[in-house]
C-alpha positions as CSV (number, residue, x, y, z in Angstrom):
1,M,-52.1,0.9,-51.6
2,D,-49.8,0.6,-54.5
3,N,-46.7,-1.5,-54.7
4,Q,-44.2,1.4,-54.3
5,T,-45.8,2.5,-51.0
6,F,-46.0,-1.1,-49.8
7,A,-42.4,-1.7,-50.7
8,S,-41.2,1.5,-48.9
9,Q,-42.9,0.2,-45.8
10,G,-41.7,-3.3,-46.0
11,S,-38.4,-3.8,-44.2
12,I,-36.1,-6.5,-45.5
13,L,-34.8,-7.0,-42.0
14,G,-38.3,-7.4,-40.7
15,A,-39.0,-9.9,-43.5
16,I,-35.9,-11.9,-42.6
17,L,-36.9,-12.0,-38.9
18,L,-40.4,-13.1,-39.8
19,V,-39.0,-16.1,-41.8
20,A,-36.6,-17.0,-39.0
21,G,-39.3,-16.7,-36.4
22,C,-41.6,-18.9,-38.4
23,C,-39.0,-21.7,-38.6
24,I,-37.6,-21.5,-35.0
25,G,-39.9,-23.2,-32.4
26,A,-40.9,-26.4,-30.8
27,G,-39.2,-28.6,-33.5
28,M,-35.9,-27.7,-31.8
29,L,-37.0,-29.7,-28.7
30,G,-37.3,-32.9,-30.7
31,L,-34.5,-32.7,-33.3
32,P,-31.5,-33.6,-31.0
33,V,-33.4,-36.6,-29.6
34,L,-34.4,-37.9,-33.1
35,S,-31.0,-37.4,-34.5
36,A,-29.0,-38.8,-31.6
37,Q,-28.5,-42.2,-33.2
38,A,-27.1,-40.6,-36.4
39,G,-24.6,-38.4,-34.4
40,F,-23.5,-34.8,-34.7
41,K,-21.6,-34.8,-38.1
42,P,-24.3,-36.7,-40.1
43,S,-27.0,-34.5,-38.6
44,V,-25.1,-31.4,-39.6
45,I,-25.0,-32.7,-43.2
46,M,-28.7,-33.6,-43.1
47,F,-29.6,-30.2,-41.8
48,I,-27.8,-28.4,-44.6
49,I,-29.4,-30.7,-47.2
50,C,-32.9,-30.1,-45.7
51,W,-32.2,-26.3,-45.7
52,I,-31.2,-26.3,-49.4
53,F,-34.3,-28.4,-50.2
54,M,-36.8,-26.3,-48.3
55,L,-35.2,-23.0,-49.6
56,S,-35.5,-24.3,-53.2
57,T,-39.2,-25.2,-52.8
58,G,-39.8,-21.9,-51.1
59,L,-38.3,-20.1,-54.1
60,L,-40.5,-22.2,-56.4
61,L,-43.5,-21.1,-54.3
62,L,-42.3,-17.5,-54.7
63,E,-42.1,-17.9,-58.4
64,A,-45.7,-19.2,-58.6
65,N,-46.9,-16.5,-56.3
66,L,-45.4,-13.7,-58.4
67,W,-47.5,-14.8,-61.4
68,F,-50.6,-13.3,-59.7
69,K,-50.9,-9.7,-58.6
70,E,-53.4,-10.2,-55.9
71,D,-52.7,-11.6,-52.4
72,I,-53.2,-15.4,-52.8
73,N,-52.7,-18.3,-50.3
74,V,-51.0,-21.6,-51.1
75,V,-54.3,-23.5,-51.5
76,S,-55.7,-20.9,-53.9
77,L,-52.4,-21.0,-55.7
78,A,-52.8,-24.8,-56.2
79,D,-56.3,-24.1,-57.5
80,R,-55.1,-21.6,-60.1
81,T,-52.2,-23.8,-61.3
82,L,-53.4,-27.4,-60.8
83,G,-57.2,-27.0,-60.9
84,K,-59.8,-28.2,-58.4
85,M,-58.0,-31.5,-57.7
86,G,-54.9,-29.6,-56.7
87,K,-56.9,-27.3,-54.4
88,A,-58.6,-30.3,-52.8
89,V,-55.3,-32.1,-52.2
90,G,-53.8,-28.9,-50.8
91,W,-56.6,-28.4,-48.4
92,I,-56.6,-31.9,-47.1
93,V,-52.9,-32.0,-46.7
94,F,-52.9,-28.6,-44.9
95,L,-55.5,-29.9,-42.6
96,F,-53.3,-33.0,-41.8
97,L,-50.2,-30.8,-41.3
98,F,-52.0,-28.4,-39.0
99,Y,-53.5,-31.2,-36.9
100,S,-50.2,-33.1,-36.7
101,L,-48.4,-30.0,-35.4
102,M,-51.3,-29.2,-33.0
103,V,-51.1,-32.7,-31.5
104,A,-47.3,-32.3,-31.0
105,Y,-47.8,-28.9,-29.3
106,V,-50.7,-29.9,-27.1
107,S,-48.7,-33.0,-25.9
108,G,-45.5,-31.1,-25.4
109,S,-47.0,-28.0,-23.7
110,G,-49.0,-30.2,-21.4
111,A,-45.9,-32.1,-20.2
112,L,-44.0,-28.8,-19.7
113,F,-46.8,-27.2,-17.7
114,A,-46.9,-30.3,-15.5
115,D,-43.1,-30.2,-15.0
116,F,-43.3,-26.5,-14.1
117,F,-45.8,-27.2,-11.3
118,D,-43.7,-30.0,-10.0
119,L,-40.5,-27.8,-10.2
120,F,-41.8,-24.6,-8.6
121,F,-44.7,-25.7,-6.4
122,A,-43.9,-29.4,-5.7
123,I,-47.3,-30.3,-7.0
124,H,-47.6,-33.3,-9.3
125,L,-50.1,-32.6,-12.1
126,P,-51.0,-35.3,-14.7
127,R,-49.9,-34.4,-18.2
128,W,-53.5,-34.4,-19.4
129,V,-54.4,-31.7,-16.9
130,G,-51.4,-29.6,-18.2
131,G,-52.6,-30.1,-21.8
132,L,-56.2,-29.1,-20.9
133,I,-55.0,-25.9,-19.1
134,M,-52.7,-24.9,-22.0
135,S,-55.4,-25.6,-24.6
136,A,-58.0,-23.6,-22.7
137,L,-55.5,-20.7,-22.2
138,F,-54.6,-20.6,-25.9
139,G,-58.3,-20.9,-26.9
140,F,-59.1,-17.9,-24.7
141,M,-56.3,-15.8,-26.3
142,I,-57.2,-16.8,-29.9
143,Y,-60.8,-16.0,-29.2
144,N,-59.8,-12.5,-28.1
145,G,-58.1,-11.9,-31.5
146,T,-54.7,-11.4,-33.1
147,G,-53.9,-8.3,-31.0
148,T,-53.9,-10.3,-27.8
149,V,-51.9,-13.1,-29.3
150,D,-49.4,-10.6,-30.8
151,K,-48.7,-8.9,-27.4
152,F,-48.3,-12.1,-25.6
153,N,-46.1,-13.5,-28.4
154,R,-43.7,-10.6,-28.2
155,L,-43.0,-11.3,-24.5
156,L,-42.5,-15.0,-25.3
157,M,-40.1,-14.3,-28.2
158,C,-38.0,-12.1,-25.9
159,G,-37.9,-14.9,-23.4
160,L,-37.1,-17.4,-26.1
161,I,-34.1,-15.4,-27.4
162,L,-32.7,-14.7,-23.9
163,T,-33.0,-18.3,-22.7
164,Y,-31.5,-19.7,-25.9
165,L,-28.4,-17.4,-25.7
166,L,-28.0,-18.2,-22.0
167,I,-28.2,-22.0,-22.4
168,V,-25.9,-22.1,-25.4
169,C,-23.2,-19.8,-23.9
170,I,-23.3,-21.4,-20.4
171,G,-24.0,-24.9,-21.5
172,S,-21.1,-25.0,-23.8
173,S,-18.7,-25.6,-20.9
174,H,-20.5,-28.9,-20.2
175,I,-19.9,-30.3,-23.7
176,D,-17.9,-33.6,-23.9
177,Q,-16.2,-33.6,-27.3
178,K,-16.0,-37.4,-27.3
179,L,-19.8,-37.6,-27.5
180,L,-19.7,-35.5,-30.7
181,K,-17.5,-38.1,-32.4
182,H,-20.3,-40.8,-32.7
183,H,-21.7,-41.2,-36.2
184,D,-24.1,-43.6,-37.8
185,W,-24.9,-42.6,-41.4
186,S,-27.5,-45.3,-41.8
187,A,-29.6,-43.6,-39.2
188,A,-29.2,-40.1,-40.6
189,F,-31.9,-40.3,-43.3
190,F,-34.6,-41.1,-40.8
191,V,-34.2,-37.7,-39.2
192,I,-35.1,-35.9,-42.4
193,P,-38.9,-35.6,-41.9
194,A,-38.6,-33.7,-38.6
195,M,-35.8,-31.5,-40.1
196,I,-38.1,-30.7,-43.1
197,V,-40.8,-29.3,-40.9
198,S,-38.3,-27.2,-39.0
199,F,-37.7,-25.1,-42.1
200,G,-41.4,-24.6,-42.9
201,F,-41.6,-20.8,-43.7
202,H,-43.6,-21.4,-46.8
203,N,-46.9,-20.1,-45.4
204,L,-45.4,-16.7,-45.2
205,V,-44.4,-16.4,-48.8
206,P,-47.7,-14.9,-50.1
207,S,-47.7,-12.3,-47.2
208,L,-44.1,-11.4,-47.7
209,T,-44.6,-11.0,-51.5
210,Q,-47.0,-8.1,-50.7
211,Y,-45.0,-6.9,-47.7
212,L,-41.9,-6.3,-49.9
213,G,-43.8,-4.8,-52.8
214,R,-43.2,-7.9,-55.1
215,D,-39.5,-7.0,-55.2
216,S,-38.0,-10.4,-56.3
217,R,-34.5,-9.6,-55.3
218,R,-35.4,-8.5,-51.8
219,L,-37.7,-11.5,-51.5
220,C,-35.0,-13.9,-52.4
221,I,-32.6,-12.4,-49.8
222,A,-35.4,-12.5,-47.1
223,L,-36.1,-16.2,-47.8
224,A,-32.4,-17.2,-48.0
225,M,-31.2,-15.2,-44.9
226,G,-34.3,-15.8,-42.9
227,S,-34.0,-19.6,-43.3
228,F,-30.2,-19.5,-42.8
229,I,-30.5,-18.0,-39.3
230,P,-32.5,-21.0,-38.0
231,L,-29.9,-23.4,-39.6
232,I,-27.1,-21.8,-37.5
233,I,-29.3,-21.9,-34.4
234,Y,-30.2,-25.5,-34.9
235,L,-26.6,-26.6,-35.4
236,A,-25.5,-24.8,-32.2
237,W,-28.4,-26.5,-30.4
238,Q,-27.5,-29.9,-31.8
239,R,-23.9,-29.5,-30.7
240,L,-25.0,-28.6,-27.2
241,I,-27.4,-31.5,-26.6
242,L,-25.5,-34.2,-28.4
243,G,-22.3,-33.0,-26.6
244,I,-23.9,-33.2,-23.1
245,V,-26.4,-36.0,-23.1
246,P,-25.0,-39.5,-23.9
247,L,-26.5,-41.7,-26.5
248,E,-26.5,-44.9,-24.4
249,G,-27.3,-45.6,-20.8
250,E,-30.1,-45.2,-18.4
251,D,-30.4,-41.5,-18.8
252,S,-29.6,-41.2,-22.5
253,L,-31.0,-39.7,-25.7
254,R,-31.9,-43.2,-26.8
255,V,-34.2,-43.6,-23.8
256,A,-35.6,-40.1,-24.4
257,C,-36.4,-41.1,-28.0
258,S,-38.2,-44.3,-27.0
259,E,-40.3,-42.4,-24.4
260,G,-41.1,-39.5,-26.7
261,Q,-39.3,-37.0,-24.4
262,M,-38.0,-33.5,-25.4
263,A,-34.3,-32.6,-25.5
264,T,-34.6,-30.4,-22.5
265,Q,-36.0,-33.3,-20.4
266,A,-33.0,-35.4,-21.3
267,L,-30.7,-32.5,-20.4
268,K,-32.5,-32.1,-17.1
269,I,-31.8,-35.8,-16.1
270,V,-28.1,-35.7,-17.1
271,V,-27.1,-32.3,-15.7
272,G,-29.2,-32.6,-12.6
273,A,-31.2,-30.0,-10.6
274,S,-29.1,-27.0,-11.5
275,W,-29.9,-23.5,-12.7
276,V,-28.8,-24.6,-16.2
277,V,-31.7,-27.0,-16.2
278,D,-34.1,-24.3,-15.1
279,I,-33.0,-22.2,-18.0
280,A,-33.5,-25.2,-20.4
281,Q,-37.0,-25.7,-19.0
282,F,-37.9,-22.1,-19.6
283,F,-36.4,-22.2,-23.1
284,A,-38.5,-25.3,-23.9
285,F,-41.6,-23.6,-22.6
286,F,-41.0,-20.4,-24.7
287,A,-40.2,-22.5,-27.8
288,I,-43.3,-24.7,-27.7
289,V,-45.7,-21.9,-26.7
290,T,-44.6,-19.5,-29.4
291,S,-45.0,-22.3,-32.0
292,F,-48.4,-23.3,-30.5
293,L,-49.7,-19.8,-30.6
294,G,-48.6,-19.1,-34.2
295,V,-49.9,-22.4,-35.6
296,S,-53.2,-22.1,-33.6
297,L,-53.9,-18.7,-35.0
298,S,-53.1,-19.7,-38.5
299,F,-55.2,-22.9,-38.1
300,V,-58.3,-20.9,-36.9
301,D,-58.0,-18.6,-40.0
302,F,-57.5,-21.7,-42.2
303,L,-60.7,-23.4,-40.8
304,A,-62.7,-20.1,-41.0
305,D,-61.8,-19.8,-44.7
306,G,-62.3,-23.5,-45.6
307,F,-65.6,-24.0,-43.7
308,K,-66.8,-20.4,-44.3
309,I,-67.4,-19.9,-40.6
310,P,-67.7,-16.2,-39.6
311,K,-65.2,-15.1,-36.9
312,R,-67.9,-13.7,-34.7
313,S,-68.6,-14.8,-31.1
314,G,-70.4,-18.1,-31.8
315,G,-68.3,-18.8,-34.9
316,K,-65.1,-18.1,-32.9
317,I,-66.0,-20.7,-30.2
318,T,-66.7,-23.2,-33.0
319,L,-63.4,-22.5,-34.7
320,C,-61.3,-22.6,-31.5
321,S,-63.0,-25.9,-30.6
322,L,-62.3,-27.4,-34.0
323,A,-58.7,-26.3,-33.8
324,L,-57.9,-27.3,-30.2
325,L,-60.3,-30.1,-29.1
326,P,-59.4,-32.9,-31.5
327,P,-55.6,-32.5,-30.9
328,Y,-56.2,-32.5,-27.1
329,L,-58.3,-35.7,-27.2
330,F,-55.7,-37.4,-29.4
331,S,-52.8,-36.5,-27.1
332,L,-55.0,-37.8,-24.2
333,I,-55.4,-41.2,-25.9
334,H,-51.8,-41.3,-27.0
335,P,-49.6,-39.5,-24.4
336,G,-45.9,-38.9,-25.3
337,V,-46.8,-38.5,-29.0
338,F,-44.7,-35.2,-29.4
339,L,-41.9,-36.7,-31.4
340,T,-44.1,-39.0,-33.5
341,A,-46.4,-36.1,-34.4
342,L,-43.5,-33.9,-35.5
343,N,-42.3,-36.8,-37.7
344,Y,-45.7,-37.2,-39.3
345,A,-46.0,-33.5,-39.9
346,G,-42.7,-33.4,-41.7
347,G,-42.7,-36.8,-43.4
348,F,-46.2,-36.5,-44.8
349,G,-47.8,-33.0,-44.5
350,A,-44.8,-30.6,-45.0
351,V,-43.2,-32.7,-47.8
352,I,-46.4,-32.8,-49.9
353,I,-47.6,-29.2,-49.3
354,F,-44.1,-27.6,-49.3
355,G,-42.2,-30.0,-51.6
356,I,-44.4,-31.8,-54.2
357,L,-47.0,-29.1,-54.7
358,P,-44.6,-26.1,-55.4
359,A,-42.8,-28.2,-58.0
360,L,-46.0,-29.3,-59.6
361,M,-47.4,-25.8,-59.6
362,V,-44.3,-24.4,-61.3
363,W,-44.2,-27.2,-63.8
364,S,-47.9,-26.5,-64.7
365,G,-47.4,-22.7,-64.8
366,R,-44.1,-22.7,-66.8
367,Y,-44.8,-25.5,-69.3
368,H,-48.6,-25.8,-69.6
369,K,-50.2,-22.5,-68.8
370,N,-47.2,-20.4,-70.0
371,F,-47.3,-18.0,-67.0
372,K,-44.4,-15.4,-67.3
373,G,-42.3,-14.1,-64.4
374,P,-38.8,-14.4,-62.8
375,Q,-37.4,-17.8,-62.3
376,F,-35.3,-18.4,-59.1
377,I,-34.4,-22.1,-59.5
378,A,-32.4,-23.0,-62.7
379,G,-32.3,-26.5,-64.3
380,G,-35.8,-26.6,-65.8
381,K,-37.8,-29.9,-65.7
382,P,-34.9,-32.1,-64.5
383,I,-34.6,-30.0,-61.2
384,L,-38.4,-30.0,-60.7
385,L,-38.5,-33.7,-61.3
386,L,-35.6,-34.2,-58.8
387,I,-37.5,-32.2,-56.1
388,I,-40.6,-34.3,-56.7
389,L,-38.6,-37.6,-56.5
390,C,-36.8,-36.4,-53.3
391,S,-40.2,-35.6,-51.8
392,V,-41.7,-38.9,-52.7
393,S,-38.6,-40.7,-51.2
394,I,-39.1,-38.9,-47.9
395,I,-42.7,-40.0,-47.8
396,I,-41.7,-43.6,-48.5
397,L,-39.0,-43.3,-45.8
398,Q,-41.6,-42.1,-43.3
399,L,-44.0,-44.9,-44.3
400,Y,-41.3,-47.4,-43.8
401,Q,-40.4,-46.0,-40.4
402,T,-44.1,-46.0,-39.4
403,I,-44.6,-49.6,-40.4
404,T,-41.4,-50.9,-38.9
405,S,-41.6,-49.0,-35.6
């Protein structure tokens, strides 16, 4: 199929929604808890900075992607621009990123499943049982293929949108403006790793390049608008949680953070057993399950390509086991690891693969290999160096937080 035909089929609205959907997910459940100490205004500033940073690196990745006419993934792109070492680093970091996210989702979905049983059937299930059931369910769907996942995901996305709109519109009446006045700028920087991973649309760039017929203008609009929608949604969610749940006290965001709880669990305790809480529980479920499904499916494809395992019956079982079993076992040994895993995914995995690597690839392509194509980020080497330094700073910040916590 030629580019003109592909471009005529590729909808810019569809591309924008794909980017937005890729960003929005389970990260929302941890962000208000992790940013509670910083406060609302500092977290707004940090969100905007992280959005600009991730959009910039996404545009760098797009620039590198347009150098090659064929459909090419991020790891192969690193191979073409940085050589075998770049490919090896990319593959290892992707593996770390995927496993970190999977650990977060297994841990979070298991807790939610157990809460649902307690809420609707008054049956207390251990979290490890919930995690096992959810992992088995997702493994079954992934084994049955993308079609099964797609149909189930559409229903979940409808539920996610509906419950989000309901909880923001109705929950706004519970907001205490005094709670939004708290600010601690010294704590704001420690939220960056989790915020970074919440704008991780970069995996989609190669697919979108083909989908929009390599039209650089439409691709830029899709990435900018598609990542801007999550920014607005995140800010509204921050205002809701930080304005309802207090920072200090027995049932506070500080306690939720220390216990690795999600924002909806903190909301449940403060608001009480009302229908607002039920909506919040459903929203949390839809958010984490849609993320879990998308990452699981991508991870299985990644493992199949990396280990050259055929996606036939026996191979599928092996791939699903490799994708789901290690995260489940890790969450079993370390319960309540949801927030920590999100931080690790952002502070190490996402920053390297979506921050440092795109800047290095563009540096190599522009100034060493002399690849020609449109440039979306002005400023030359100083800007690329700034992006690399910012990425390294985030890694150091995450290391410091890990050592001192």
